[in-house]
C-alpha positions as CSV (number, residue, x, y, z in Angstrom):
1,M,0.1,-0.1,-0.1
2,P,1.5,3.4,-0.9
3,Q,2.4,5.5,2.1
4,N,1.3,9.2,2.5
5,C,3.8,12.1,2.1
6,I,6.0,12.1,5.3
7,F,5.5,15.8,5.8
8,C,1.9,16.8,4.9
9,N,0.4,13.2,5.2
10,R,-1.4,13.6,1.8
11,P,-1.9,10.4,-0.2
12,G,-0.9,9.9,-3.6
13,K,2.1,9.8,-6.0
14,K,5.5,10.7,-4.4
15,T,8.4,12.5,-5.9
16,K,12.2,11.7,-5.3
17,E,14.0,14.0,-2.9
18,H,17.9,14.2,-3.0
19,L,19.8,14.3,0.3
20,W,22.5,16.1,-1.5
21,P,20.7,18.4,-3.9
22,V,21.9,18.4,-7.6
23,W,23.2,21.9,-7.4
24,M,25.6,20.8,-4.8
25,H,27.0,18.0,-6.8
26,P,29.8,20.0,-8.5
27,Y,31.2,20.9,-5.0
28,L,31.5,17.3,-3.9
29,S,34.3,15.1,-5.0
30,R,33.2,11.8,-6.8
31,Q,36.4,9.7,-6.7
32,G,36.6,6.0,-7.5
33,E,33.8,3.8,-8.7
34,L,30.4,5.5,-9.0
35,K,28.9,3.0,-6.7
36,H,27.8,3.2,-3.1
37,K,26.7,0.8,-0.4
38,R,23.6,1.0,1.8
39,G,23.3,-1.1,4.8
40,Q,21.1,-1.7,7.9
41,L,22.1,-3.5,11.1
42,T,19.7,-4.3,13.8
43,S,20.8,-5.4,17.4
44,L,19.1,-6.6,20.6
45,L,20.8,-6.7,24.1
46,G,24.1,-5.9,22.3
47,E,23.8,-8.9,19.8
48,E,23.3,-8.6,16.2
49,V,19.8,-9.7,15.2
50,S,19.8,-9.0,11.5
51,S,21.9,-7.1,8.8
52,K,21.7,-6.3,5.2
53,S,23.9,-4.5,2.7
54,L,23.4,-3.6,-0.8
55,E,25.7,-2.1,-3.5
56,R,23.9,0.5,-5.6
57,Q,25.0,2.1,-8.8
58,G,25.8,5.8,-8.5
59,H,27.8,8.1,-6.2
60,L,26.5,8.4,-2.7
61,S,25.4,11.9,-3.5
62,S,23.0,10.5,-6.1
63,I,20.7,8.9,-3.5
64,R,17.1,9.9,-3.8
65,L,14.1,9.0,-1.5
66,R,10.5,8.6,-2.8
67,V,8.8,9.8,0.3
68,V,7.5,13.3,-0.3
69,C,4.7,14.6,-2.4
70,K,5.0,16.9,-5.6
71,I,3.2,19.7,-3.6
72,C,5.8,19.7,-0.7
73,N,8.8,19.0,-3.0
74,S,8.2,21.9,-5.4
75,G,6.7,24.2,-2.7
76,W,8.1,24.8,0.8
77,M,11.0,22.4,0.3
78,S,12.1,24.1,-2.8
79,R,11.8,27.5,-1.3
80,L,13.8,26.3,1.7
81,E,16.5,24.8,-0.6
82,S,16.7,28.1,-2.5
83,K,17.1,30.2,0.6
84,T,19.7,27.9,2.0
85,K,21.8,27.5,-1.3
86,P,23.9,30.8,-1.0
87,I,24.7,30.1,2.6
88,L,25.9,26.6,1.8
89,V,27.7,27.8,-1.5
90,N,29.9,30.2,0.7
91,I,30.9,27.2,3.0
92,L,31.3,24.7,0.2
93,T,33.7,27.0,-1.7
94,E,35.7,27.1,1.6
95,N,35.2,31.0,2.1
96,S,35.8,32.5,5.5
97,V,32.4,33.8,6.3
98,L,30.5,35.1,9.2
99,L,27.1,33.3,9.6
100,T,24.4,35.5,11.0
101,A,21.7,34.3,13.4
102,S,19.2,34.3,10.6
103,E,21.5,32.4,8.3
104,L,22.1,29.8,11.0
105,E,18.3,29.5,11.5
106,T,17.7,28.8,7.9
107,L,20.6,26.3,7.8
108,A,19.3,24.5,10.9
109,Q,15.9,24.3,9.1
110,W,17.5,22.8,5.9
111,I,19.4,20.2,8.0
112,A,16.3,19.3,9.8
113,M,14.4,18.9,6.5
114,K,17.2,16.4,5.2
115,A,17.3,14.6,8.5
116,I,13.6,13.9,8.5
117,T,13.7,12.9,5.0
118,G,16.7,10.6,5.5
119,E,15.1,8.8,8.5
120,H,12.5,7.6,6.3
121,A,15.2,5.5,4.3
122,E,14.2,2.9,6.9
123,P,10.4,3.4,7.1
124,E,9.8,1.1,10.0
125,I,12.2,2.9,12.4
126,F,11.8,6.6,12.0
127,V,11.7,8.7,15.1
128,T,10.0,11.9,14.3
129,P,6.0,11.5,14.6
130,I,3.8,12.7,11.9
131,S,2.3,15.5,14.0
132,D,5.8,17.2,14.4
133,R,6.5,16.7,10.7
134,I,3.2,18.4,9.7
135,V,4.2,21.3,12.0
136,F,7.6,21.4,10.4
137,Q,6.2,21.5,6.8
138,S,3.7,24.4,7.7
139,E,5.8,26.4,10.2
140,L,9.4,25.3,9.5
141,E,9.3,24.7,13.4
142,I,12.1,22.2,14.3
143,P,11.1,19.7,16.8
144,S,12.0,20.8,20.4
145,Y,13.8,17.5,21.0
146,F,16.2,18.0,18.0
147,E,19.7,19.3,18.7
148,I,21.8,20.3,15.6
149,Y,25.6,20.7,15.4
150,I,28.1,21.5,12.6
151,G,31.7,21.8,12.3
152,S,34.7,21.9,10.0
153,H,36.4,18.6,9.2
154,N,39.5,17.4,7.4
155,H,38.5,13.9,6.2
156,A,39.5,13.0,2.8
157,E,35.8,12.0,2.0
158,N,33.3,14.8,1.7
159,T,30.1,12.8,1.3
160,A,28.8,10.3,4.1
161,W,25.7,9.5,5.9
162,L,25.2,7.5,9.1
163,R,21.9,7.0,11.1
164,R,21.8,5.3,14.4
165,S,18.4,4.7,16.2
166,H,17.4,3.3,19.6
167,T,14.4,2.8,21.8
168,M,15.0,4.0,25.2
169,A,13.1,4.6,28.6
170,L,14.0,6.0,32.0
171,S,12.2,3.0,33.7
172,P,11.0,-0.5,33.0
173,N,7.5,1.0,32.7
174,G,8.3,2.4,29.3
175,P,9.1,5.7,27.7
176,T,7.6,9.2,28.2
177,P,6.1,10.2,26.0
178,P,4.8,6.9,24.9
179,L,6.0,5.3,21.5
180,N,2.4,5.4,20.3
181,G,3.0,2.9,17.5
182,L,6.6,4.0,16.7
183,Q,9.5,1.6,17.1
184,R,12.3,4.2,18.0
185,N,12.4,7.4,20.1
186,T,16.2,8.2,19.7
187,Q,18.5,8.9,16.8
188,T,21.6,10.5,15.6
189,I,22.3,11.4,12.1
190,A,25.8,12.2,11.0
191,M,26.4,13.6,7.6
192,L,29.3,15.0,5.5
193,C,28.4,17.8,3.1
194,G,31.6,19.0,1.6
195,P,33.6,20.5,4.4
196,I,30.7,20.5,6.7
197,F,30.3,17.9,9.3
198,I,26.6,17.7,10.5
199,L,25.4,16.0,13.6
200,V,21.6,15.8,14.5
201,I,20.5,14.2,17.8
202,A,16.9,13.6,18.5
203,I,16.1,12.2,21.9
204,R,12.3,12.1,22.3
205,L,12.3,11.4,25.9
206,E,11.4,13.5,28.7
207,G,14.2,14.2,31.3
208,I,17.1,13.7,28.8
209,K,19.2,16.5,27.3
210,P,22.1,15.6,25.1
211,K,24.1,18.5,26.5
212,D,23.9,17.1,30.0
213,I,25.4,13.7,29.0
214,F,27.6,14.3,25.9
215,Q,30.8,16.3,25.3
216,F,30.6,18.2,22.0
217,K,33.9,19.9,22.0
218,K,34.8,21.1,18.4
219,L,31.2,21.2,17.4
220,K,29.1,24.3,17.2
221,K,25.4,24.0,18.2
222,I,23.0,25.9,15.8
223,F,19.7,24.6,17.2
224,P,18.7,25.5,19.7
225,L,20.8,28.5,18.8
226,S,23.2,29.3,21.5
227,N,25.2,32.1,19.8
228,C,24.0,34.8,17.6
229,E,26.5,34.3,14.9
230,L,29.3,31.8,13.9
231,N,32.6,32.2,12.1
232,W,33.2,29.7,9.4
233,P,35.4,27.6,9.1
234,T,35.1,26.5,12.8
235,A,38.1,25.7,15.0
236,P,39.5,23.5,16.0
237,I,39.1,21.2,13.0
238,I,37.3,17.8,13.4
239,N,39.6,14.9,12.7
240,Q,38.8,11.3,11.6
241,S,38.7,10.0,15.2
242,D,36.3,12.9,16.2
243,L,34.0,11.9,13.2
244,S,33.8,8.3,14.4
245,R,33.1,9.3,18.0
246,F,30.4,11.8,17.2
247,S,28.8,9.5,14.5
248,N,28.5,6.8,17.3
249,I,27.8,9.0,20.1
250,L,24.7,7.1,21.3
251,D,27.1,4.2,22.4
252,E,28.2,6.5,25.1
253,L,24.7,6.7,26.4
254,G,24.1,3.0,26.1
255,N,27.3,2.3,28.0
256,L,26.5,4.3,31.3
257,P,26.8,2.2,34.3
258,N,23.2,2.8,35.4
259,V,21.7,1.9,31.9
260,H,19.9,-1.7,31.6
261,H,19.2,-3.5,28.4
262,L,15.8,-5.1,28.3
263,P,14.5,-7.6,25.7
264,E,11.7,-5.3,25.1
265,I,10.0,-1.9,26.3
266,P,6.3,-1.8,27.2
């Protein structure tokens, strides 16, 4: 059965949305074979339950997801893309630039749009409820449980995507707010976009704030906005070890001494 648009919830035919927009492709190196691998691994109690990996034709930047309707794709999503493009071009061309509060707000909205789109590459385990997606498409209001960070990196690759998702609760009685039919309530999305490293953390669990648990040295938070402006490129530079740690930062939460792993959550 065809799924509704992930943003407006309208039924009908979907269009394909690029995670890395076509206009950005000339700024991204496309070395080696024009193939990419997509995989999914599921674990329970620290043990692998299932995994799959597929090799696809085309560079990673060519990935498109058929999850949004034409009205959204050619409407508010296109307008947000156009508004964000000059901000990103300045960064992608490695210019030194002062990003204003307004530009950072626009950039955060663009990142949230890509994150919500990308989490539906695995349609059974997305985190953002439809009610929050509808508000985002109508108001560009980023869900309050999102935190968005960016920083300059020096990795040889400039296109990458890794999503980690979990189901968490503060007691054996289950999470608050309840899952209400969803399978996950926590995720991180790490993305390389040219010289930009992007980290999105979404913990939809009352009483948990990422800033109270994790260390984000070398990253700059742009949502919720903590500073009025930001100098780009950021310093210090994020290295390969940092990229690995940030991309898998949820492991730090799962390894805390007071965390217990249950076979299922109510």
